[in-house]
Wavefront OBJ file of the C-alpha trace (Angstrom):
o trace
v -8.382 11.671 66.942
v -6.126 11.369 63.891
v -7.855 13.960 61.692
v -5.588 15.920 59.394
v -5.810 19.724 59.866
v -6.945 19.987 56.227
v -9.781 17.575 57.008
v -10.811 19.671 59.997
v -10.749 22.867 57.945
v -12.818 21.275 55.196
v -15.311 19.997 57.748
v -15.667 23.454 59.338
v -16.126 25.108 55.925
v -18.702 22.545 54.854
v -20.551 22.979 58.129
v -20.591 26.767 57.724
v -21.947 26.525 54.184
v -24.408 23.712 54.982
v -26.825 25.855 57.009
v -29.532 26.971 54.523
v -29.669 30.620 55.617
v -25.886 30.944 55.370
v -25.920 29.232 51.967
v -28.540 31.742 50.761
v -26.397 34.632 52.019
v -23.330 33.284 50.222
v -25.292 32.759 47.008
v -26.624 36.330 47.245
v -23.022 37.565 47.337
v -21.969 35.615 44.242
v -22.678 38.599 42.018
v -19.663 40.388 43.500
v -21.641 43.161 45.207
v -21.235 43.925 48.901
v -24.418 43.926 50.955
v -25.470 44.983 54.417
v -26.453 42.487 57.093
v -30.046 43.702 56.724
v -30.074 42.936 52.983
v -28.582 39.516 53.648
v -31.113 38.845 56.411
v -33.931 39.474 53.924
v -32.289 37.197 51.343
v -31.784 34.456 53.953
v -35.291 34.914 55.366
v -33.999 35.350 58.930
v -34.114 38.130 61.496
v -31.309 40.713 61.511
v -29.942 39.341 64.793
v -29.842 35.800 63.370
v -28.167 37.122 60.219
v -25.521 38.778 62.372
v -24.709 35.445 64.039
v -24.548 33.712 60.650
v -22.292 36.421 59.204
v -19.955 36.113 62.187
v -19.614 32.399 61.483
v -18.984 32.986 57.777
v -16.413 35.653 58.619
v -14.723 33.339 61.140
v -14.361 30.708 58.408
v -12.978 33.343 55.999
v -15.847 32.906 53.560
v -16.894 36.558 53.802
v -15.202 39.817 54.695
v -16.668 42.955 56.164
v -15.936 46.565 55.252
v -17.130 49.443 57.407
v -18.385 52.544 55.638
v -19.689 55.119 58.083
v -22.269 53.449 60.266
v -22.876 50.680 57.727
v -21.126 47.324 57.511
v -20.913 45.730 54.092
v -20.265 42.034 53.537
v -18.787 40.435 50.442
v -17.162 37.131 49.568
v -13.643 36.866 50.956
v -12.082 36.160 47.561
v -12.706 34.908 44.027
v -11.623 31.468 45.285
v -14.677 31.399 47.563
v -16.904 32.291 44.595
v -15.337 29.525 42.496
v -15.820 26.980 45.273
v -19.465 27.963 45.755
v -20.144 27.815 42.014
v -18.549 24.352 41.853
v -20.687 23.143 44.758
v -23.796 24.470 43.031
v -22.911 22.437 39.935
v -22.422 19.299 42.031
v -25.681 19.964 43.902
v -27.476 20.048 40.564
v -30.487 21.654 42.150
v -32.804 23.352 39.693
v -32.673 27.102 40.003
v -35.286 29.582 38.963
v -34.426 31.297 35.690
v -32.147 34.265 36.171
v -33.839 37.580 35.488
v -31.331 40.436 35.518
v -32.333 43.595 37.323
v -29.409 45.568 35.976
v -30.200 48.070 33.214
v -29.389 46.713 29.763
v -26.626 49.261 29.079
v -24.782 48.091 32.207
v -25.166 44.393 31.360
v -23.173 44.782 28.147
v -19.742 45.263 29.721
v -19.303 43.991 33.242
v -16.646 42.322 35.320
v -16.928 39.470 37.798
v -14.083 39.461 40.313
v -10.996 39.051 38.109
v -12.482 38.472 34.661
v -14.619 40.140 32.023
v -18.308 39.306 31.974
v -21.457 40.538 30.293
v -22.695 40.227 26.744
v -19.628 41.926 25.203
v -17.228 39.513 26.919
v -19.313 36.502 25.887
v -19.401 37.717 22.270
v -15.618 38.276 22.296
v -15.022 34.815 23.767
v -17.231 33.147 21.170
v -15.658 35.062 18.270
v -12.065 34.447 19.433
v -12.893 30.763 19.890
v -14.495 30.520 16.420
v -11.426 32.187 14.877
v -9.145 29.648 16.559
v -7.448 32.280 18.703
v -8.174 30.471 21.967
v -7.434 26.967 23.182
v -8.852 25.545 26.419
v -6.224 25.011 29.113
v -8.477 22.754 31.204
v -10.979 20.039 30.376
v -13.748 22.168 31.901
v -12.906 25.021 29.514
v -12.654 27.541 32.336
v -9.157 28.723 31.432
v -7.682 29.500 28.037
v -4.416 30.198 26.300
v -3.944 32.232 23.155
v -2.888 30.265 20.098
v -0.076 31.603 17.908
v -2.749 32.877 15.527
v -4.458 34.633 18.412
v -1.204 36.250 19.565
v -0.485 37.541 16.061
v -4.018 38.827 15.549
v -4.121 40.660 18.870
v -0.675 42.109 18.284
v -1.923 43.449 14.933
v -4.994 44.929 16.627
v -2.772 46.588 19.217
v -0.679 48.190 16.428
v -3.793 49.497 14.666
v -4.975 51.179 17.853
v -1.746 53.172 18.259
l 1 2 3 4 5 6 7 8 9 10 11 12 13 14 15 16 17 18 19 20 21 22 23 24 25 26 27 28 29 30 31 32 33 34 35 36 37 38 39 40 41 42 43 44 45 46 47 48 49 50 51 52 53 54 55 56 57 58 59 60 61 62 63 64 65 66 67 68 69 70 71 72 73 74 75 76 77 78 79 80 81 82 83 84 85 86 87 88 89 90 91 92 93 94 95 96 97 98 99 100 101 102 103 104 105 106 107 108 109 110 111 112 113 114 115 116 117 118 119 120 121 122 123 124 125 126 127 128 129 130 131 132 133 134 135 136 137 138 139 140 141 142 143 144 145 146 147 148 149 150 151 152 153 154 155 156 157 158 159 160 161 162 163 164
C-alpha cells in the first residue's frame, strides 16, 4: 500500500468524525465548554458506556482532551484548530440546522470569548464599527482574519493614550 502518512491520518480523522454520535459530541463541544461523558452521552443519544468508547476514539485521534477534576472527567476539544476544522466541515456539509437559541443569560452574552478570540454582541458591534470606519482590512478571502489599516493603528493608538 502506497498511502502517504498524511492520507492515513486524514482517513482516521474522517472516520472518527463520521460516526453520528461522535459528530454530535464534537458539535456539542464547539461552544468551548468542557462536558462530562454523561452530558455528552445525552447529547449523542447513546448510553454512557457507548459514549465512553466514542470518547476514547476521539481522544486517540487527538480531537478531544480530558481533564480530571476530583471524581469527574471533563472533555473538551483538543484545540482551536479542531474547532475550526469542525466548523469548516459544517459549512461544507450545508445541512440545515435548527435556529440557535442561547441559554446563556443576556448579561453574559454581551462579552464572551471563543477559544482565542472575542465573541458576543460587544465583539460583533466592535468588528462592524471598526470595519465601517475603515480600520480593518480582511487578510483572507473568507474574511476570517484581519489586519489593522494605518487609520486603524492611529485611531487605536489615540484611544490608548486617552485611557492613560
